[in-house]
PQR file of N, CA, C, O and H, with PARSE charges and radii, in Angstrom:
ATOM      1  N   MET A   1       7.015   2.589  -4.779 -0.4000 1.5000
ATOM      2  CA  MET A   1       6.643   1.201  -4.558 -0.0000 2.0000
ATOM      3  C   MET A   1       6.088   1.053  -3.135  0.5500 1.7000
ATOM      4  O   MET A   1       6.541   1.710  -2.198 -0.5500 1.4000
ATOM      5  N   ASN A   2       5.108   0.180  -3.011 -0.4000 1.5000
ATOM      6  CA  ASN A   2       4.522  -0.028  -1.702 -0.0000 2.0000
ATOM      7  C   ASN A   2       4.420  -1.517  -1.379  0.5500 1.7000
ATOM      8  O   ASN A   2       4.606  -2.380  -2.236 -0.5500 1.4000
ATOM      9  H   ASN A   2       4.740  -0.353  -3.773  0.4000 1.0000
ATOM     10  N   ARG A   3       4.115  -1.784  -0.102 -0.4000 1.5000
ATOM     11  CA  ARG A   3       3.993  -3.150   0.417 -0.0000 2.0000
ATOM     12  C   ARG A   3       2.556  -3.473   0.791  0.5500 1.7000
ATOM     13  O   ARG A   3       2.329  -4.352   1.623 -0.5500 1.4000
ATOM     14  H   ARG A   3       3.963  -1.083   0.594  0.4000 1.0000
ATOM     15  N   ILE A   4       1.590  -2.801   0.213 -0.4000 1.5000
ATOM     16  CA  ILE A   4       0.195  -3.021   0.598 -0.0000 2.0000
ATOM     17  C   ILE A   4      -0.179  -4.491   0.400  0.5500 1.7000
ATOM     18  O   ILE A   4      -0.839  -5.081   1.256 -0.5500 1.4000
ATOM     19  H   ILE A   4       1.774  -2.087  -0.463  0.4000 1.0000
ATOM     20  N   LYS A   5       0.232  -5.078  -0.709 -0.4000 1.5000
ATOM     21  CA  LYS A   5      -0.081  -6.486  -0.981 -0.0000 2.0000
ATOM     22  C   LYS A   5       0.441  -7.386   0.128  0.5500 1.7000
ATOM     23  O   LYS A   5      -0.285  -8.247   0.623 -0.5500 1.4000
ATOM     24  H   LYS A   5       0.768  -4.599  -1.404  0.4000 1.0000
ATOM     25  N   GLU A   6       1.698  -7.191   0.523 -0.4000 1.5000
ATOM     26  CA  GLU A   6       2.302  -8.019   1.554 -0.0000 2.0000
ATOM     27  C   GLU A   6       1.583  -7.868   2.890  0.5500 1.7000
ATOM     28  O   GLU A   6       1.341  -8.853   3.588 -0.5500 1.4000
ATOM     29  H   GLU A   6       2.288  -6.491   0.121  0.4000 1.0000
ATOM     30  N   VAL A   7       1.242  -6.625   3.243 -0.4000 1.5000
ATOM     31  CA  VAL A   7       0.564  -6.383   4.523 -0.0000 2.0000
ATOM     32  C   VAL A   7      -0.829  -7.018   4.516  0.5500 1.7000
ATOM     33  O   VAL A   7      -1.245  -7.605   5.515 -0.5500 1.4000
ATOM     34  H   VAL A   7       1.438  -5.825   2.677  0.4000 1.0000
ATOM     35  N   LEU A   8      -1.548  -6.906   3.403 -0.4000 1.5000
ATOM     36  CA  LEU A   8      -2.862  -7.556   3.305 -0.0000 2.0000
ATOM     37  C   LEU A   8      -2.718  -9.066   3.488  0.5500 1.7000
ATOM     38  O   LEU A   8      -3.497  -9.681   4.216 -0.5500 1.4000
ATOM     39  H   LEU A   8      -1.211  -6.429   2.591  0.4000 1.0000
ATOM     40  N   GLU A   9      -1.727  -9.662   2.832 -0.4000 1.5000
ATOM     41  CA  GLU A   9      -1.514 -11.108   2.946 -0.0000 2.0000
ATOM     42  C   GLU A   9      -1.147 -11.502   4.368  0.5500 1.7000
ATOM     43  O   GLU A   9      -1.645 -12.503   4.883 -0.5500 1.4000
ATOM     44  H   GLU A   9      -1.094  -9.162   2.240  0.4000 1.0000
ATOM     45  N   GLU A  10      -0.273 -10.715   5.014 -0.4000 1.5000
ATOM     46  CA  GLU A  10       0.138 -10.999   6.395 -0.0000 2.0000
ATOM     47  C   GLU A  10      -1.058 -10.992   7.330  0.5500 1.7000
ATOM     48  O   GLU A  10      -1.126 -11.794   8.262 -0.5500 1.4000
ATOM     49  H   GLU A  10       0.131  -9.901   4.596  0.4000 1.0000
ATOM     50  N   LYS A  11      -2.002 -10.093   7.085 -0.4000 1.5000
ATOM     51  CA  LYS A  11      -3.158  -9.940   7.959 -0.0000 2.0000
ATOM     52  C   LYS A  11      -4.364 -10.756   7.506  0.5500 1.7000
ATOM     53  O   LYS A  11      -5.390 -10.778   8.186 -0.5500 1.4000
ATOM     54  H   LYS A  11      -1.947  -9.442   6.328  0.4000 1.0000
ATOM     55  N   GLY A  12      -4.246 -11.424   6.360 -0.4000 1.5000
ATOM     56  CA  GLY A  12      -5.348 -12.229   5.857 -0.0000 2.0000
ATOM     57  C   GLY A  12      -6.549 -11.392   5.432  0.5500 1.7000
ATOM     58  O   GLY A  12      -7.696 -11.810   5.593 -0.5500 1.4000
ATOM     59  H   GLY A  12      -3.412 -11.406   5.808  0.4000 1.0000
ATOM     60  N   ILE A  13      -6.280 -10.217   4.894 -0.4000 1.5000
ATOM     61  CA  ILE A  13      -7.338  -9.281   4.490 -0.0000 2.0000
ATOM     62  C   ILE A  13      -7.444  -9.250   2.974  0.5500 1.7000
ATOM     63  O   ILE A  13      -6.435  -9.236   2.269 -0.5500 1.4000
ATOM     64  H   ILE A  13      -5.349  -9.877   4.763  0.4000 1.0000
ATOM     65  N   LYS A  14      -8.669  -9.238   2.483 -0.4000 1.5000
ATOM     66  CA  LYS A  14      -8.935  -9.212   1.042 -0.0000 2.0000
ATOM     67  C   LYS A  14      -8.954  -7.781   0.520  0.5500 1.7000
ATOM     68  O   LYS A  14      -9.304  -6.846   1.240 -0.5500 1.4000
ATOM     69  H   LYS A  14      -9.489  -9.249   3.055  0.4000 1.0000
ATOM     70  N   GLN A  15      -8.574  -7.629  -0.740 -0.4000 1.5000
ATOM     71  CA  GLN A  15      -8.603  -6.312  -1.391 -0.0000 2.0000
ATOM     72  C   GLN A  15     -10.009  -5.735  -1.423  0.5500 1.7000
ATOM     73  O   GLN A  15     -10.188  -4.523  -1.306 -0.5500 1.4000
ATOM     74  H   GLN A  15      -8.290  -8.389  -1.325  0.4000 1.0000
ATOM     75  N   THR A  16     -11.008  -6.597  -1.582 -0.4000 1.5000
ATOM     76  CA  THR A  16     -12.391  -6.109  -1.643 -0.0000 2.0000
ATOM     77  C   THR A  16     -12.789  -5.450  -0.328  0.5500 1.7000
ATOM     78  O   THR A  16     -13.471  -4.425  -0.330 -0.5500 1.4000
ATOM     79  H   THR A  16     -10.863  -7.581  -1.677  0.4000 1.0000
ATOM     80  N   TRP A  17     -12.366  -6.032   0.800 -0.4000 1.5000
ATOM     81  CA  TRP A  17     -12.663  -5.450   2.108 -0.0000 2.0000
ATOM     82  C   TRP A  17     -11.991  -4.087   2.259  0.5500 1.7000
ATOM     83  O   TRP A  17     -12.609  -3.129   2.724 -0.5500 1.4000
ATOM     84  H   TRP A  17     -11.812  -6.864   0.802  0.4000 1.0000
ATOM     85  N   LEU A  18     -10.721  -4.009   1.861 -0.4000 1.5000
ATOM     86  CA  LEU A  18     -10.000  -2.742   1.947 -0.0000 2.0000
ATOM     87  C   LEU A  18     -10.671  -1.693   1.072  0.5500 1.7000
ATOM     88  O   LEU A  18     -10.804  -0.539   1.479 -0.5500 1.4000
ATOM     89  H   LEU A  18     -10.219  -4.787   1.483  0.4000 1.0000
ATOM     90  N   ALA A  19     -11.091  -2.081  -0.117 -0.4000 1.5000
ATOM     91  CA  ALA A  19     -11.775  -1.149  -1.017 -0.0000 2.0000
ATOM     92  C   ALA A  19     -13.038  -0.601  -0.363  0.5500 1.7000
ATOM     93  O   ALA A  19     -13.312   0.596  -0.444 -0.5500 1.4000
ATOM     94  H   ALA A  19     -10.982  -3.019  -0.448  0.4000 1.0000
ATOM     95  N   GLU A  20     -13.808  -1.475   0.285 -0.4000 1.5000
ATOM     96  CA  GLU A  20     -15.031  -1.029   0.976 -0.0000 2.0000
ATOM     97  C   GLU A  20     -14.701  -0.058   2.093  0.5500 1.7000
ATOM     98  O   GLU A  20     -15.364   0.970   2.234 -0.5500 1.4000
ATOM     99  H   GLU A  20     -13.585  -2.448   0.351  0.4000 1.0000
ATOM    100  N   GLN A  21     -13.690  -0.367   2.884 -0.4000 1.5000
ATOM    101  CA  GLN A  21     -13.299   0.491   4.009 -0.0000 2.0000
ATOM    102  C   GLN A  21     -12.817   1.862   3.534  0.5500 1.7000
ATOM    103  O   GLN A  21     -13.064   2.876   4.186 -0.5500 1.4000
ATOM    104  H   GLN A  21     -13.152  -1.202   2.769  0.4000 1.0000
ATOM    105  N   LEU A  22     -12.133   1.881   2.402 -0.4000 1.5000
ATOM    106  CA  LEU A  22     -11.599   3.131   1.853 -0.0000 2.0000
ATOM    107  C   LEU A  22     -12.647   3.925   1.084  0.5500 1.7000
ATOM    108  O   LEU A  22     -12.488   5.127   0.872 -0.5500 1.4000
ATOM    109  H   LEU A  22     -11.932   1.057   1.872  0.4000 1.0000
ATOM    110  N   GLY A  23     -13.724   3.253   0.664 -0.4000 1.5000
ATOM    111  CA  GLY A  23     -14.706   3.904  -0.196 -0.0000 2.0000
ATOM    112  C   GLY A  23     -14.164   4.086  -1.608  0.5500 1.7000
ATOM    113  O   GLY A  23     -14.518   5.031  -2.314 -0.5500 1.4000
ATOM    114  H   GLY A  23     -13.853   2.276   0.836  0.4000 1.0000
ATOM    115  N   LYS A  24     -13.296   3.156  -2.002 -0.4000 1.5000
ATOM    116  CA  LYS A  24     -12.698   3.180  -3.340 -0.0000 2.0000
ATOM    117  C   LYS A  24     -13.140   1.941  -4.097  0.5500 1.7000
ATOM    118  O   LYS A  24     -13.608   0.972  -3.499 -0.5500 1.4000
ATOM    119  H   LYS A  24     -13.009   2.388  -1.430  0.4000 1.0000
ATOM    120  N   SER A  25     -12.992   1.974  -5.412 -0.4000 1.5000
ATOM    121  CA  SER A  25     -13.342   0.800  -6.213 -0.0000 2.0000
ATOM    122  C   SER A  25     -12.289  -0.292  -6.016  0.5500 1.7000
ATOM    123  O   SER A  25     -11.144  -0.027  -5.651 -0.5500 1.4000
ATOM    124  H   SER A  25     -12.612   2.761  -5.899  0.4000 1.0000
ATOM    125  N   TYR A  26     -12.720  -1.531  -6.273 -0.4000 1.5000
ATOM    126  CA  TYR A  26     -11.787  -2.643  -6.227 -0.0000 2.0000
ATOM    127  C   TYR A  26     -10.649  -2.408  -7.218  0.5500 1.7000
ATOM    128  O   TYR A  26      -9.490  -2.696  -6.918 -0.5500 1.4000
ATOM    129  H   TYR A  26     -13.650  -1.747  -6.569  0.4000 1.0000
ATOM    130  N   ASN A  27     -10.979  -1.885  -8.399 -0.4000 1.5000
ATOM    131  CA  ASN A  27      -9.949  -1.655  -9.427 -0.0000 2.0000
ATOM    132  C   ASN A  27      -8.889  -0.677  -8.948  0.5500 1.7000
ATOM    133  O   ASN A  27      -7.707  -0.859  -9.239 -0.5500 1.4000
ATOM    134  H   ASN A  27     -11.920  -1.651  -8.643  0.4000 1.0000
ATOM    135  N   MET A  28      -9.292   0.360  -8.217 -0.4000 1.5000
ATOM    136  CA  MET A  28      -8.328   1.341  -7.697 -0.0000 2.0000
ATOM    137  C   MET A  28      -7.425   0.685  -6.660  0.5500 1.7000
ATOM    138  O   MET A  28      -6.205   0.842  -6.706 -0.5500 1.4000
ATOM    139  H   MET A  28     -10.252   0.508  -7.981  0.4000 1.0000
ATOM    140  N   VAL A  29      -8.019  -0.043  -5.733 -0.4000 1.5000
ATOM    141  CA  VAL A  29      -7.225  -0.706  -4.698 -0.0000 2.0000
ATOM    142  C   VAL A  29      -6.299  -1.737  -5.338  0.5500 1.7000
ATOM    143  O   VAL A  29      -5.145  -1.868  -4.931 -0.5500 1.4000
ATOM    144  H   VAL A  29      -9.011  -0.170  -5.695  0.4000 1.0000
ATOM    145  N   ASN A  30      -6.792  -2.465  -6.328 -0.4000 1.5000
ATOM    146  CA  ASN A  30      -5.958  -3.437  -7.021 -0.0000 2.0000
ATOM    147  C   ASN A  30      -4.773  -2.755  -7.699  0.5500 1.7000
ATOM    148  O   ASN A  30      -3.677  -3.315  -7.727 -0.5500 1.4000
ATOM    149  H   ASN A  30      -7.729  -2.359  -6.659  0.4000 1.0000
ATOM    150  N   ALA A  31      -4.972  -1.566  -8.241 -0.4000 1.5000
ATOM    151  CA  ALA A  31      -3.869  -0.813  -8.859 -0.0000 2.0000
ATOM    152  C   ALA A  31      -2.823  -0.448  -7.809  0.5500 1.7000
ATOM    153  O   ALA A  31      -1.625  -0.483  -8.091 -0.5500 1.4000
ATOM    154  H   ALA A  31      -5.863  -1.112  -8.218  0.4000 1.0000
ATOM    155  N   TYR A  32      -3.271  -0.096  -6.586 -0.4000 1.5000
ATOM    156  CA  TYR A  32      -2.325   0.176  -5.494 -0.0000 2.0000
ATOM    157  C   TYR A  32      -1.560  -1.092  -5.143  0.5500 1.7000
ATOM    158  O   TYR A  32      -0.335  -1.077  -5.029 -0.5500 1.4000
ATOM    159  H   TYR A  32      -4.244  -0.068  -6.357  0.4000 1.0000
ATOM    160  N   VAL A  33      -2.292  -2.189  -4.973 -0.4000 1.5000
ATOM    161  CA  VAL A  33      -1.705  -3.459  -4.542 -0.0000 2.0000
ATOM    162  C   VAL A  33      -0.695  -3.974  -5.561  0.5500 1.7000
ATOM    163  O   VAL A  33       0.335  -4.533  -5.185 -0.5500 1.4000
ATOM    164  H   VAL A  33      -3.288  -2.201  -5.066  0.4000 1.0000
ATOM    165  N   GLN A  34      -0.981  -3.792  -6.837 -0.4000 1.5000
ATOM    166  CA  GLN A  34      -0.093  -4.267  -7.896 -0.0000 2.0000
ATOM    167  C   GLN A  34       0.997  -3.248  -8.259  0.5500 1.7000
ATOM    168  O   GLN A  34       1.790  -3.476  -9.172 -0.5500 1.4000
ATOM    169  H   GLN A  34      -1.818  -3.338  -7.142  0.4000 1.0000
ATOM    170  N   ASN A  35       1.026  -2.130  -7.537 -0.4000 1.5000
ATOM    171  CA  ASN A  35       2.001  -1.059  -7.773 -0.0000 2.0000
ATOM    172  C   ASN A  35       1.911  -0.479  -9.182  0.5500 1.7000
ATOM    173  O   ASN A  35       2.903   0.011  -9.722 -0.5500 1.4000
ATOM    174  H   ASN A  35       0.381  -1.945  -6.794  0.4000 1.0000
ATOM    175  N   ARG A  36       0.719  -0.537  -9.773 -0.4000 1.5000
ATOM    176  CA  ARG A  36       0.508   0.147 -11.060 -0.0000 2.0000
ATOM    177  C   ARG A  36       0.237   1.623 -10.826  0.5500 1.7000
ATOM    178  O   ARG A  36       0.489   2.459 -11.694 -0.5500 1.4000
ATOM    179  H   ARG A  36      -0.087  -0.935  -9.334  0.4000 1.0000
ATOM    180  N   GLN A  37      -0.276   1.933  -9.649 -0.4000 1.5000
ATOM    181  CA  GLN A  37      -0.554   3.314  -9.261 -0.0000 2.0000
ATOM    182  C   GLN A  37      -0.258   3.438  -7.774  0.5500 1.7000
ATOM    183  O   GLN A  37      -0.506   2.507  -7.008 -0.5500 1.4000
ATOM    184  H   GLN A  37      -0.480   1.254  -8.944  0.4000 1.0000
ATOM    185  N   GLN A  38       0.272   4.586  -7.367 -0.4000 1.5000
ATOM    186  CA  GLN A  38       0.560   4.809  -5.958 -0.0000 2.0000
ATOM    187  C   GLN A  38      -0.531   5.693  -5.354  0.5500 1.7000
ATOM    188  O   GLN A  38      -0.958   6.672  -5.965 -0.5500 1.4000
ATOM    189  H   GLN A  38       0.473   5.342  -7.990  0.4000 1.0000
ATOM    190  N   PRO A  39      -0.979   5.336  -4.144 -0.5600 1.5000
ATOM    191  CA  PRO A  39      -2.009   6.155  -3.498  0.2800 2.0000
ATOM    192  C   PRO A  39      -1.456   7.518  -3.095  0.5500 1.7000
ATOM    193  O   PRO A  39      -0.270   7.666  -2.801 -0.5500 1.4000
ATOM    194  N   ARG A  40      -2.344   8.508  -3.087 -0.4000 1.5000
ATOM    195  CA  ARG A  40      -1.967   9.823  -2.547 -0.0000 2.0000
ATOM    196  C   ARG A  40      -1.582   9.636  -1.080  0.5500 1.7000
ATOM    197  O   ARG A  40      -1.983   8.661  -0.444 -0.5500 1.4000
ATOM    198  H   ARG A  40      -3.308   8.388  -3.325  0.4000 1.0000
ATOM    199  N   LEU A  41      -0.815  10.562  -0.559 -0.4000 1.5000
ATOM    200  CA  LEU A  41      -0.339  10.466   0.816 -0.0000 2.0000
ATOM    201  C   LEU A  41      -1.493  10.334   1.807  0.5500 1.7000
ATOM    202  O   LEU A  41      -1.408   9.554   2.755 -0.5500 1.4000
ATOM    203  H   LEU A  41      -0.490  11.354  -1.076  0.4000 1.0000
ATOM    204  N   GLU A  42      -2.564  11.088   1.594 -0.4000 1.5000
ATOM    205  CA  GLU A  42      -3.713  11.023   2.505 -0.0000 2.0000
ATOM    206  C   GLU A  42      -4.320   9.619   2.488  0.5500 1.7000
ATOM    207  O   GLU A  42      -4.719   9.096   3.528 -0.5500 1.4000
ATOM    208  H   GLU A  42      -2.633  11.721   0.824  0.4000 1.0000
ATOM    209  N   VAL A  43      -4.385   9.019   1.307 -0.4000 1.5000
ATOM    210  CA  VAL A  43      -4.949   7.669   1.163 -0.0000 2.0000
ATOM    211  C   VAL A  43      -4.025   6.650   1.819  0.5500 1.7000
ATOM    212  O   VAL A  43      -4.491   5.702   2.452 -0.5500 1.4000
ATOM    213  H   VAL A  43      -4.061   9.444   0.462  0.4000 1.0000
ATOM    214  N   LEU A  44      -2.729   6.840   1.671 -0.4000 1.5000
ATOM    215  CA  LEU A  44      -1.768   5.931   2.292 -0.0000 2.0000
ATOM    216  C   LEU A  44      -1.935   5.949   3.811  0.5500 1.7000
ATOM    217  O   LEU A  44      -1.896   4.898   4.450 -0.5500 1.4000
ATOM    218  H   LEU A  44      -2.351   7.610   1.157  0.4000 1.0000
ATOM    219  N   TYR A  45      -2.120   7.143   4.394 -0.4000 1.5000
ATOM    220  CA  TYR A  45      -2.353   7.248   5.838 -0.0000 2.0000
ATOM    221  C   TYR A  45      -3.657   6.560   6.231  0.5500 1.7000
ATOM    222  O   TYR A  45      -3.730   5.926   7.284 -0.5500 1.4000
ATOM    223  H   TYR A  45      -2.151   7.997   3.874  0.4000 1.0000
ATOM    224  N   GLU A  46      -4.673   6.679   5.404 -0.4000 1.5000
ATOM    225  CA  GLU A  46      -5.957   6.037   5.679 -0.0000 2.0000
ATOM    226  C   GLU A  46      -5.816   4.508   5.607  0.5500 1.7000
ATOM    227  O   GLU A  46      -6.377   3.794   6.439 -0.5500 1.4000
ATOM    228  H   GLU A  46      -4.613   7.193   4.548  0.4000 1.0000
ATOM    229  N   ILE A  47      -5.077   4.015   4.629 -0.4000 1.5000
ATOM    230  CA  ILE A  47      -4.832   2.578   4.518 -0.0000 2.0000
ATOM    231  C   ILE A  47      -4.099   2.082   5.773  0.5500 1.7000
ATOM    232  O   ILE A  47      -4.453   1.043   6.331 -0.5500 1.4000
ATOM    233  H   ILE A  47      -4.621   4.595   3.954  0.4000 1.0000
ATOM    234  N   ALA A  48      -3.088   2.822   6.209 -0.4000 1.5000
ATOM    235  CA  ALA A  48      -2.335   2.442   7.409 -0.0000 2.0000
ATOM    236  C   ALA A  48      -3.256   2.397   8.624  0.5500 1.7000
ATOM    237  O   ALA A  48      -3.157   1.481   9.440 -0.5500 1.4000
ATOM    238  H   ALA A  48      -2.801   3.666   5.756  0.4000 1.0000
ATOM    239  N   ARG A  49      -4.143   3.368   8.750 -0.4000 1.5000
ATOM    240  CA  ARG A  49      -5.075   3.401   9.884 -0.0000 2.0000
ATOM    241  C   ARG A  49      -5.998   2.188   9.842  0.5500 1.7000
ATOM    242  O   ARG A  49      -6.202   1.517  10.854 -0.5500 1.4000
ATOM    243  H   ARG A  49      -4.223   4.112   8.087  0.4000 1.0000
ATOM    244  N   ILE A  50      -6.551   1.914   8.672 -0.4000 1.5000
ATOM    245  CA  ILE A  50      -7.476   0.786   8.517 -0.0000 2.0000
ATOM    246  C   ILE A  50      -6.786  -0.537   8.825  0.5500 1.7000
ATOM    247  O   ILE A  50      -7.366  -1.406   9.477 -0.5500 1.4000
ATOM    248  H   ILE A  50      -6.385   2.460   7.851  0.4000 1.0000
ATOM    249  N   LEU A  51      -5.550  -0.691   8.359 -0.4000 1.5000
ATOM    250  CA  LEU A  51      -4.816  -1.944   8.547 -0.0000 2.0000
ATOM    251  C   LEU A  51      -4.089  -2.000   9.887  0.5500 1.7000
ATOM    252  O   LEU A  51      -3.472  -3.012  10.220 -0.5500 1.4000
ATOM    253  H   LEU A  51      -5.079   0.015   7.830  0.4000 1.0000
ATOM    254  N   ASP A  52      -4.161  -0.907  10.660 -0.4000 1.5000
ATOM    255  CA  ASP A  52      -3.524  -0.834  11.974 -0.0000 2.0000
ATOM    256  C   ASP A  52      -2.024  -1.089  11.886  0.5500 1.7000
ATOM    257  O   ASP A  52      -1.464  -1.905  12.619 -0.5500 1.4000
ATOM    258  H   ASP A  52      -4.662  -0.085  10.390  0.4000 1.0000
ATOM    259  N   VAL A  53      -1.391  -0.361  10.962 -0.4000 1.5000
ATOM    260  CA  VAL A  53       0.062  -0.419  10.810 -0.0000 2.0000
ATOM    261  C   VAL A  53       0.586   1.005  10.688  0.5500 1.7000
ATOM    262  O   VAL A  53      -0.186   1.948  10.514 -0.5500 1.4000
ATOM    263  H   VAL A  53      -1.846   0.302  10.368  0.4000 1.0000
ATOM    264  N   GLU A  54       1.889   1.151  10.781 -0.4000 1.5000
ATOM    265  CA  GLU A  54       2.528   2.442  10.543 -0.0000 2.0000
ATOM    266  C   GLU A  54       2.635   2.665   9.042  0.5500 1.7000
ATOM    267  O   GLU A  54       2.754   1.709   8.276 -0.5500 1.4000
ATOM    268  H   GLU A  54       2.516   0.386  10.922  0.4000 1.0000
ATOM    269  N   VAL A  55       2.593   3.909   8.624 -0.4000 1.5000
ATOM    270  CA  VAL A  55       2.732   4.227   7.201 -0.0000 2.0000
ATOM    271  C   VAL A  55       4.029   3.644   6.653  0.5500 1.7000
ATOM    272  O   VAL A  55       4.054   3.114   5.542 -0.5500 1.4000
ATOM    273  H   VAL A  55       2.497   4.686   9.246  0.4000 1.0000
ATOM    274  N   LYS A  56       5.096   3.740   7.424 -0.4000 1.5000
ATOM    275  CA  LYS A  56       6.397   3.221   6.965 -0.0000 2.0000
ATOM    276  C   LYS A  56       6.342   1.727   6.668  0.5500 1.7000
ATOM    277  O   LYS A  56       7.127   1.228   5.862 -0.5500 1.4000
ATOM    278  H   LYS A  56       5.075   4.171   8.327  0.4000 1.0000
ATOM    279  N   ASP A  57       5.413   1.001   7.318 -0.4000 1.5000
ATOM    280  CA  ASP A  57       5.278  -0.432   7.066 -0.0000 2.0000
ATOM    281  C   ASP A  57       4.675  -0.718   5.692  0.5500 1.7000
ATOM    282  O   ASP A  57       4.750  -1.842   5.197 -0.5500 1.4000
ATOM    283  H   ASP A  57       4.775   1.407   7.973  0.4000 1.0000
ATOM    284  N   LEU A  58       4.081   0.301   5.082 -0.4000 1.5000
ATOM    285  CA  LEU A  58       3.469   0.148   3.763 -0.0000 2.0000
ATOM    286  C   LEU A  58       4.417   0.537   2.634  0.5500 1.7000
ATOM    287  O   LEU A  58       4.090   0.374   1.459 -0.5500 1.4000
ATOM    288  H   LEU A  58       4.021   1.215   5.485  0.4000 1.0000
ATOM    289  N   LEU A  59       5.584   1.048   2.993 -0.4000 1.5000
ATOM    290  CA  LEU A  59       6.515   1.553   1.990 -0.0000 2.0000
ATOM    291  C   LEU A  59       7.733   0.655   1.849  0.5500 1.7000
ATOM    292  O   LEU A  59       8.164   0.010   2.805 -0.5500 1.4000
ATOM    293  H   LEU A  59       5.849   1.181   3.948  0.4000 1.0000
ATOM    294  N   ILE A  60       8.271   0.627   0.656 -0.4000 1.5000
ATOM    295  CA  ILE A  60       9.509  -0.100   0.389 -0.0000 2.0000
ATOM    296  C   ILE A  60      10.630   0.934   0.386  0.5500 1.7000
ATOM    297  O   ILE A  60      10.624   1.884  -0.396 -0.5500 1.4000
ATOM    298  H   ILE A  60       7.921   1.151  -0.120  0.4000 1.0000
ATOM    299  N   GLU A  61      11.585   0.724   1.275 -0.4000 1.5000
ATOM    300  CA  GLU A  61      12.706   1.653   1.357 -0.0000 2.0000
ATOM    301  C   GLU A  61      13.658   1.410   0.199  0.5500 1.7000
ATOM    302  O   GLU A  61      14.056   0.277  -0.071 -0.5500 1.4000
ATOM    303  H   GLU A  61      11.591  -0.047   1.910  0.4000 1.0000
ATOM    304  N   ILE A  62      14.014   2.485  -0.475 -0.4000 1.5000
ATOM    305  CA  ILE A  62      14.990   2.393  -1.556 -0.0000 2.0000
ATOM    306  C   ILE A  62      16.309   2.924  -1.010  0.5500 1.7000
ATOM    307  O   ILE A  62      16.432   4.101  -0.671 -0.5500 1.4000
ATOM    308  H   ILE A  62      13.691   3.405  -0.255  0.4000 1.0000
ATOM    309  N   LYS A  63      17.279   2.044  -0.933 -0.4000 1.5000
ATOM    310  CA  LYS A  63      18.577   2.438  -0.380 -0.0000 2.0000
ATOM    311  C   LYS A  63      19.470   2.975  -1.480  0.5500 1.7000
ATOM    312  O   LYS A  63      19.432   2.511  -2.620 -0.5500 1.4000
ATOM    313  H   LYS A  63      17.179   1.087  -1.208  0.4000 1.0000
ATOM    314  N   LYS A  64      20.260   3.946  -1.121 -0.4000 1.5000
ATOM    315  CA  LYS A  64      21.196   4.514  -2.078 -0.0000 2.0000
ATOM    316  C   LYS A  64      22.262   3.473  -2.430  0.5500 1.7000
ATOM    317  O   LYS A  64      22.847   2.831  -1.557 -0.5500 1.4000
ATOM    318  H   LYS A  64      20.291   4.322  -0.195  0.4000 1.0000
ATOM    319  N   ASN A  65      22.486   3.335  -3.696 -0.4000 1.5000
ATOM    320  CA  ASN A  65      23.451   2.349  -4.191 -0.0000 2.0000
ATOM    321  C   ASN A  65      24.524   3.100  -4.966  0.5500 1.7000
ATOM    322  O   ASN A  65      24.223   3.914  -5.839 -0.5500 1.4000
ATOM    323  H   ASN A  65      22.011   3.857  -4.404  0.4000 1.0000
ATOM    324  N   GLU A  66      25.755   2.821  -4.642 -0.4000 1.5000
ATOM    325  CA  GLU A  66      26.865   3.511  -5.307 -0.0000 2.0000
ATOM    326  C   GLU A  66      26.870   3.284  -6.811  0.5500 1.7000
ATOM    327  O   GLU A  66      27.301   4.152  -7.570 -0.5500 1.4000
ATOM    328  H   GLU A  66      25.999   2.160  -3.932  0.4000 1.0000
ATOM    329  N   HIS A  67      26.398   2.128  -7.242 -0.4000 1.5000
ATOM    330  CA  HIS A  67      26.468   1.783  -8.671 -0.0000 2.0000
ATOM    331  C   HIS A  67      25.414   2.477  -9.506  0.5500 1.7000
ATOM    332  O   HIS A  67      25.695   2.868 -10.638 -0.5500 1.4000
ATOM    333  H   HIS A  67      26.048   1.423  -6.625  0.4000 1.0000
ATOM    334  N   ASN A  68      24.213   2.642  -8.984 -0.4000 1.5000
ATOM    335  CA  ASN A  68      23.170   3.227  -9.826 -0.0000 2.0000
ATOM    336  C   ASN A  68      22.792   4.644  -9.413  0.5500 1.7000
ATOM    337  O   ASN A  68      21.966   5.272 -10.075 -0.5500 1.4000
ATOM    338  H   ASN A  68      23.985   2.324  -8.064  0.4000 1.0000
ATOM    339  N   GLY A  69      23.372   5.158  -8.341 -0.4000 1.5000
ATOM    340  CA  GLY A  69      23.136   6.539  -7.950 -0.0000 2.0000
ATOM    341  C   GLY A  69      21.809   6.784  -7.248  0.5500 1.7000
ATOM    342  O   GLY A  69      21.475   7.935  -6.968 -0.5500 1.4000
ATOM    343  H   GLY A  69      24.043   4.647  -7.803  0.4000 1.0000
ATOM    344  N   TYR A  70      21.049   5.749  -6.957 -0.4000 1.5000
ATOM    345  CA  TYR A  70      19.773   5.919  -6.248 -0.0000 2.0000
ATOM    346  C   TYR A  70      19.956   5.720  -4.779  0.5500 1.7000
ATOM    347  O   TYR A  70      18.994   5.822  -4.017 -0.5500 1.4000
ATOM    348  H   TYR A  70      21.320   4.814  -7.184  0.4000 1.0000
TER
END
């Protein structure tokens, strides 16, 4: 899971602009934003560079929970 959608909203950036900067289709970026598909690590680093954030700011931390074992 990622926070790309939240970071774009925080910065007032449109998905179409990010798609242009990445050289990816709008549909691909939309799949990342909607968490239907996760970007490769190299792409995640490129997104972080473009958005001027740390890679960790694009990720949702999953904490270990005693009840579900994750």
